[in-house]
matplotlib code that plots the C-alpha trace (Angstrom):
import matplotlib.pyplot as plt

x = [-65.1, -68.8, -67.9, -64.6, -66.4, -69.6, -66.8, -65.5, -68.8, -69.5, -66.3, -66.8, -69.7, -69.0, -66.1, -67.7, -67.5, -71.1, -71.1, -67.7, -68.9, -72.5, -70.1, -68.4, -71.4, -72.7, -69.7, -70.0, -74.2, -73.2, -70.5, -73.2, -75.7, -73.1, -72.5, -76.0, -76.8, -79.3, -79.8, -79.3, -78.9, -83.1, -83.1, -80.3, -82.1, -85.3, -83.0, -81.2, -83.8, -85.3, -82.7, -82.3, -85.8, -83.6, -81.2, -80.7, -80.8, -76.8, -76.0, -78.5, -77.3, -73.4, -74.9, -76.5, -74.2, -71.1, -73.4, -74.7, -71.6, -70.1, -72.4, -71.4, -67.8, -68.3, -69.6, -66.5, -64.3, -66.8, -66.1, -62.3, -62.5, -64.7, -62.4, -59.5, -61.3, -61.7, -61.3, -58.8, -60.3, -56.7, -55.2, -58.3, -58.2, -60.7, -62.7, -62.1, -64.6, -66.6, -67.6, -68.9, -73.0, -73.8, -70.6, -70.0, -67.6, -67.6, -68.2, -64.9, -63.4, -64.7, -63.4, -59.9, -59.9, -60.8, -57.8, -56.4, -58.9, -58.3, -61.4, -63.8, -66.7, -65.0, -66.4, -69.6, -68.0, -66.7, -70.1, -68.3, -71.0, -74.7, -75.8, -77.6, -74.9, -72.5, -74.5, -74.1, -70.5, -69.5, -68.9, -66.9, -64.2, -61.8, -59.3, -56.1, -52.8, -49.9, -47.2, -43.7]
y = [-17.8, -17.3, -18.7, -17.1, -13.5, -14.7, -15.2, -12.0, -10.1, -12.2, -10.7, -7.0, -7.2, -8.6, -6.6, -3.1, -1.7, -1.4, -5.4, -5.6, -3.2, -5.4, -8.6, -7.0, -6.0, -10.0, -11.5, -9.2, -9.9, -13.9, -14.0, -11.5, -13.9, -17.2, -16.2, -16.1, -19.8, -22.4, -19.9, -21.9, -21.3, -20.5, -18.3, -16.3, -16.2, -15.1, -11.9, -10.5, -11.2, -7.7, -5.9, -7.1, -5.7, -2.2, -3.3, -4.3, -8.0, -8.7, -6.9, -9.0, -12.2, -11.2, -10.6, -13.6, -15.9, -14.7, -14.1, -17.8, -19.7, -17.1, -17.5, -21.2, -20.4, -19.2, -22.4, -24.0, -21.9, -22.8, -26.7, -26.6, -24.6, -27.0, -30.0, -28.3, -27.8, -31.2, -31.9, -35.1, -37.3, -38.3, -35.1, -32.5, -31.2, -31.1, -28.1, -28.5, -31.9, -30.3, -27.4, -30.3, -30.3, -33.2, -33.9, -31.5, -31.8, -35.6, -37.3, -35.2, -36.7, -40.1, -39.4, -38.6, -42.0, -43.8, -42.6, -43.8, -44.4, -46.0, -44.7, -42.5, -44.8, -46.3, -43.9, -45.8, -49.4, -48.4, -46.8, -43.4, -41.3, -42.6, -42.8, -39.6, -37.2, -39.5, -38.6, -34.9, -34.8, -37.5, -35.0, -32.8, -34.8, -37.2, -39.9, -39.5, -41.7, -40.9, -41.7, -43.7]
z = [-147.5, -146.2, -143.3, -142.4, -143.0, -141.2, -138.6, -138.6, -138.8, -135.5, -133.6, -134.9, -133.7, -130.3, -129.4, -129.9, -127.1, -125.4, -125.7, -124.4, -121.1, -121.0, -121.6, -118.3, -116.6, -116.8, -115.1, -112.5, -112.3, -112.6, -109.4, -107.7, -108.2, -107.6, -104.1, -102.9, -102.0, -103.3, -106.7, -110.2, -113.8, -114.0, -111.1, -112.6, -115.7, -113.8, -112.2, -114.8, -117.5, -116.5, -116.9, -120.9, -121.9, -122.5, -124.3, -127.7, -129.1, -129.1, -125.8, -123.8, -125.1, -124.6, -120.6, -120.6, -122.1, -120.2, -116.2, -116.5, -116.7, -114.2, -112.0, -110.5, -110.1, -106.3, -105.3, -107.2, -105.1, -101.6, -102.4, -102.7, -99.8, -97.4, -99.0, -97.8, -94.5, -93.3, -90.0, -88.7, -86.2, -85.6, -84.6, -84.2, -80.7, -78.3, -79.2, -83.4, -82.2, -80.3, -82.9, -85.3, -84.8, -82.4, -81.1, -77.7, -74.8, -74.0, -77.8, -78.7, -75.4, -76.4, -80.0, -78.8, -76.1, -78.9, -81.8, -84.1, -86.6, -89.7, -91.4, -89.9, -90.1, -87.5, -85.1, -86.2, -85.2, -82.3, -81.1, -80.0, -81.5, -82.9, -86.8, -87.1, -85.6, -88.0, -91.0, -90.1, -90.0, -92.0, -95.2, -92.8, -91.2, -92.0, -90.8, -91.8, -91.3, -90.1, -92.5, -91.1]

ax = plt.figure().add_subplot(projection="3d")
ax.plot(x, y, z, "-o")
ax.set_aspect("equal")
plt.show()
């Protein structure tokens, strides 16, 4: 019975209005810190720790416990969007290819002329672009195959 009573006590403390407010504040701050590029868990703690000095222990722990997992959400969403925005070298227009770093107008024309590609690594095999340029764009391109 002691475990169940302690569990109920924990819920009754966590669901107090002030603790719910700090939970909400932790979510907001976690998202705001998560938007900033390059900040990990340690930086999140360093930024939010001074705020907790003025809070009671339970509210401070609730706020930090919520802020840490939430701060990674925007990075995950950005990764999904980046995967959806891959440029297909078999169908992209000259303007899309030209916008890739290190490609330019002449290399965009060469990529279009060398179509179709079975894989993006054929840009190197066919010597259309140098290896340093390929390494700079390989995570932003794909070679999709036509169906049918």
